[in-house]
C-alpha positions as CSV (number, residue, x, y, z in Angstrom):
1,M,-111.6,84.4,-47.2
2,G,-108.4,84.0,-48.8
3,S,-105.6,86.7,-48.0
4,S,-106.2,88.6,-51.5
5,N,-109.9,89.0,-50.3
6,K,-108.4,91.0,-47.6
7,A,-108.8,94.6,-45.8
8,H,-105.8,96.8,-44.3
9,V,-108.2,98.5,-41.8
10,E,-106.4,101.7,-40.1
11,V,-107.6,103.5,-37.1
12,H,-105.9,107.3,-37.3
13,F,-106.2,109.4,-34.3
14,E,-105.8,113.2,-34.5
15,S,-102.4,112.9,-32.4
16,G,-101.4,110.9,-35.4
17,D,-101.6,107.7,-33.4
18,I,-102.5,104.5,-35.5
19,I,-104.3,101.7,-34.8
20,R,-103.9,98.7,-37.3
21,A,-104.1,95.4,-35.2
22,F,-107.6,93.6,-34.5
23,E,-109.1,91.1,-32.9
24,S,-112.3,92.5,-34.3
25,F,-114.5,95.0,-36.2
26,T,-117.9,95.6,-37.2
27,M,-118.6,98.5,-40.0
28,R,-122.4,99.7,-40.5
29,E,-123.5,102.0,-42.5
30,S,-126.7,102.6,-43.3
31,F,-129.1,104.9,-45.9
32,T,-131.7,105.6,-43.0
33,D,-129.3,105.8,-40.8
34,P,-127.1,108.9,-40.9
35,L,-124.3,108.0,-38.0
36,G,-122.9,104.5,-38.4
37,A,-121.2,102.2,-36.4
38,F,-117.4,101.1,-36.0
39,S,-116.7,98.6,-33.1
40,F,-113.6,97.7,-32.6
41,T,-111.8,94.9,-30.2
42,V,-107.8,95.3,-29.8
43,A,-105.9,92.9,-27.4
44,P,-102.3,94.3,-26.3
45,L,-99.8,91.5,-26.8
46,R,-97.4,90.0,-24.7
47,T,-94.1,90.8,-26.5
48,G,-93.2,93.4,-29.4
49,T,-94.2,96.7,-30.2
50,S,-98.0,96.1,-29.6
51,P,-99.2,98.4,-27.3
52,T,-100.4,97.9,-23.7
53,I,-103.5,98.6,-22.3
54,A,-102.3,101.5,-20.8
55,E,-101.5,103.6,-24.0
56,Y,-105.1,101.9,-25.3
57,S,-106.7,103.5,-22.5
58,E,-104.9,107.1,-23.4
59,R,-106.1,106.3,-27.2
60,L,-109.3,105.3,-26.4
61,Q,-111.1,108.3,-25.4
62,K,-114.9,109.1,-25.3
63,G,-115.5,112.1,-27.4
64,S,-112.0,111.5,-29.6
65,L,-111.7,111.1,-33.4
66,V,-111.1,109.5,-35.1
67,R,-110.2,108.0,-39.0
68,I,-111.0,105.0,-40.7
69,Y,-109.0,103.7,-43.5
70,A,-109.5,100.6,-45.1
71,N,-106.7,99.4,-48.1
72,N,-106.1,103.3,-47.6
73,A,-109.2,104.2,-48.8
74,L,-110.8,106.6,-46.6
75,Q,-113.7,104.9,-44.8
76,G,-115.5,108.0,-42.8
77,A,-114.6,109.8,-39.8
78,W,-116.5,108.8,-36.1
79,L,-116.1,110.3,-32.3
80,I,-115.7,107.4,-30.4
81,Q,-119.2,107.2,-28.2
82,T,-118.2,104.2,-26.0
83,V,-115.6,102.2,-24.6
84,D,-115.6,98.8,-22.8
85,T,-112.5,97.5,-21.1
86,T,-112.2,94.2,-20.3
87,I,-109.3,92.1,-18.7
88,T,-109.0,88.8,-18.4
89,R,-106.4,85.9,-17.6
90,D,-105.4,85.3,-20.7
């Protein structure tokens, strides 16, 4: 996929915090299922100003309302239902 086909995706929290860096994400909506799904994977970087594990844990709380934007266009609002945390040596 060329860079012109890539979307700029952001997760906005009610606090004003924004997550812009993802390792991966998926968004699913279906006419027959009014509850769409959005899942993503983030990993804190060891350098720079990237959020730490503690900062991600603080922001990604079950029950929090987030808004998803793609190319600055609102795609919808989601309620965080589950948070899975995995810590590896990588």
